[in-house]
C-alpha positions in Angstrom: 81.8 118.3 114.9 82.9 115.3 112.9 86.7 114.2 112.8 87.1 112.5 109.4 90.2 111.1 108.0 90.6 109.8 104.6 93.3 106.9 104.1 95.0 107.3 100.9 97.2 104.0 100.0 98.3 101.9 97.5 96.6 98.2 97.7 98.5 95.3 95.7 96.6 93.6 93.2 95.1 90.0 94.2 97.3 90.2 97.5 94.1 90.2 100.3 96.3 89.3 103.0 99.1 91.9 102.8 96.5 94.6 102.0 94.5 94.2 105.3 98.0 94.0 107.0 98.7 97.7 105.5 95.3 99.0 106.6 95.4 97.6 109.8 98.7 99.4 110.1 97.1 102.9 108.8 94.2 102.4 111.4 96.3 102.5 114.2 97.4 105.8 113.3 94.2 107.5 113.5 92.0 105.6 116.4 90.7 109.5 117.4 88.7 109.8 114.1 85.4 109.1 114.2 84.9 108.5 110.6 87.4 107.0 108.5 87.2 106.4 104.5 89.1 104.1 102.5 89.6 103.6 98.7 87.0 101.7 96.6 88.1 97.8 96.3 90.6 98.7 99.0 91.4 95.1 99.9 91.8 93.2 96.2 93.2 96.0 94.3 91.3 96.9 91.0 92.7 96.2 87.5 91.7 92.3 87.3 93.2 89.9 84.6 89.7 88.8 83.7 86.4 88.0 85.7 87.1 84.7 86.9 90.2 86.7 88.8 87.6 89.0 90.0 85.6 86.5 91.4 88.0 84.7 93.3 88.8 87.5 95.5 85.3 88.7 96.3 83.8 88.2 99.8 80.4 87.9 101.0 79.9 90.5 103.8 79.0 88.2 106.7 82.2 86.1 106.1 84.7 88.5 105.0 88.1 88.8 106.6 88.4 92.4 105.9 85.1 93.6 107.0 85.5 91.6 110.1 88.7 93.2 110.9 87.3 96.6 110.1 84.3 95.5 112.5 87.0 95.0 115.1 88.5 98.7 114.9 85.2 100.3 114.8 84.0 98.6 118.0 87.1 98.8 119.7 87.3 103.1 119.0 83.9 103.9 118.8 84.4 104.8 115.4 82.7 104.7 112.0 84.4 103.1 109.0 83.9 103.3 105.0 85.2 101.4 102.3 84.9 100.0 98.8 85.1 96.1 98.6 84.6 93.2 96.1 81.3 91.9 97.2 80.2 88.1 96.5 76.5 87.7 95.9 74.2 85.2 94.8 73.8 86.8 91.3 77.4 87.4 91.2 79.8 90.0 92.4 79.5 93.7 93.2 81.7 96.9 93.3 80.4 97.9 96.8 80.9 100.2 99.6 80.6 99.2 103.2 79.5 101.1 106.2 80.7 99.6 109.7 80.7 101.3 113.0 80.5 100.4 116.6 77.3 98.3 116.5 78.4 96.3 113.7 77.9 96.6 109.7 75.3 99.3 109.0 74.9 99.7 105.4 75.8 98.3 102.0 76.1 100.5 98.6 76.6 98.7 95.6 77.8 100.7 92.7 75.5 101.9 90.4 77.7 103.3 87.4 80.3 100.7 86.1 83.7 102.1 84.7 85.0 100.9 81.5 86.3 96.9 82.1 84.3 96.8 85.5 81.4 96.1 83.3 82.8 92.8 82.7 83.3 91.8 86.0 80.5 93.3 88.0 76.9 93.5 88.2 75.5 97.2 87.9 74.3 98.3 92.0 70.4 97.7 92.3 71.2 98.9 96.3 68.7 101.7 97.8 70.0 104.9 97.9 70.1 105.4 101.6 71.2 107.8 103.9 72.6 106.1 107.5 71.8 108.0 110.7 75.3 107.4 112.9 76.0 108.9 116.2 78.3 111.8 114.3 76.1 112.5 111.6 74.0 111.3 108.5 76.0 109.6 105.9 75.6 108.7 102.4 77.4 106.4 100.2 78.8 106.7 96.1 81.6 105.1 94.6 84.1 106.6 92.2 82.5 106.8 88.6 79.2 107.8 90.1 80.4 111.2 90.1 79.4 112.0 86.8 75.8 111.1 87.8 74.0 113.8 89.6 71.1 112.1 90.1 71.9 110.1 93.1 73.9 112.9 95.0 70.6 114.8 95.2 68.4 112.0 96.3 71.0 111.6 99.1 71.2 115.2 99.8 67.4 115.4 100.0 67.4 112.8 102.8 69.0 115.3 104.9 72.8 113.9 104.4 75.1 115.6 106.1 77.9 113.8 104.3 78.4 111.7 100.9 81.6 109.6 101.3 83.3 108.4 97.8 85.7 105.8 98.0 87.3 105.9 94.5 89.8 104.3 92.5 90.4 107.5 90.0 92.5 107.9 86.8 91.5 111.3 85.6 90.8 114.8 86.9 87.3 114.8 85.9 86.1 114.1 89.4 88.4 117.0 91.1 86.4 118.9 88.6 82.8 117.8 88.9 82.5 117.4 92.9 82.8 120.6 94.1 80.0 121.5 92.0 77.9 118.6 93.5 78.9 119.8 96.8 77.8 123.3 96.5 74.4 122.2 94.1 73.3 120.3 97.2 74.9 122.1 100.0 76.7 118.9 101.5 80.0 117.7 102.6 81.7 115.2 100.1 84.8 112.7 101.1 86.7 111.3 98.4 88.9 108.8 99.2 91.3 107.9 96.6 94.1 105.7 95.8 97.8 105.4 94.7 100.2 103.4 92.5 100.0 101.8 89.4 98.3 98.2 88.1 99.1 97.2 84.6 98.2 100.3 82.5 96.5 101.9 84.9 98.2 104.9 87.4 95.8 106.1 90.1 96.1 109.8 90.8 95.7 110.3 94.5 94.2 113.8 95.5 92.0 112.4 97.9 90.0 115.4 99.1 87.3 117.0 101.5 85.1 119.3 100.4 82.5 121.6 101.8 78.9 122.4 101.2 80.2 125.9 99.5 82.3 123.7 97.3 85.6 124.7 98.7 88.4 121.7 99.1 89.2 121.6 102.6 91.8 119.3 102.5 93.4 117.6 99.4 96.0 114.9 99.3 98.9 114.6 97.2 98.9 112.6 93.8 101.4 109.9 94.6 101.8 109.4 98.2 100.6 107.6 101.1 98.8 109.7 103.3 96.1 110.3 106.0 94.0 113.6 105.5 92.1 114.5 108.7 89.4 117.4 109.2 86.9 118.5 111.4 83.4 119.1 109.7 80.8 121.4 111.2 78.0 119.0 109.9 75.4 121.8 110.7 76.7 123.6 107.4 75.1 120.8 105.4 71.6 121.6 106.9 71.5 125.0 106.0 70.4 124.9 102.2 70.2 128.5 101.3 72.2 130.0 98.6 71.4 133.3 99.3 68.8 134.7 102.1 66.1 134.3 99.4 67.5 131.3 97.5 67.1 127.7 98.8 68.6 124.8 96.8 65.8 122.8 97.0 63.0 124.8 97.0 63.4 127.1 94.1 63.9 123.8 91.9 61.1 124.1 89.0 60.3 120.4 88.5 57.4 121.2 86.5 59.5 122.9 83.9 62.1 120.4 83.5 61.0 118.9 80.4 
């Protein structure tokens, strides 16, 4: 079993120190969770004024006060933590997700599919689609608008991911419609951590959720409240790719006909 906790909260745009303190307080509430998932761009907020504003709030992973704080909690509590963050790199900045654990930083995924004004600030992600083998299960990462593009989810599932985590800043209900189908088609757990609150003309709609490999929503947060949702996942269900006794979600594919 994997005990997961999704943290849904309201980051304040540009207030990195305040956001770190808020996240620290929320982490203190779930010291027994084995995996914690936080929203997209959790330490900076989302609706940047312009590219310079976004760049001014970016951090290199090795020197990030935010990621260093998460590393401390992961080591102390023997937890794994996934969060969205604003990553500074040599070529520019990326909308990224980081996985840290008791052993330190494990992996970073850079969002491939940029939504709306993200294209004005961030570079499109160039990172490898990779599944990370943790003490509690195999984890892949996607971010927010990636939900609209099925190929990466399939690639992660074919790498035997038990769970695909999905830090988000969702504004519509489209992910709620798409993700149960993605979970079912790949027979994999999905954990979406969304945020709440309003920044300028954008209002985020909460509804963080945990979906099982049959496409069932096991638990869902409210649309507007700060909360933590928890669930014990039977990750063995993700290893069963049979839809019926005679149908396998991967082996029944007929790639030669998909032209």
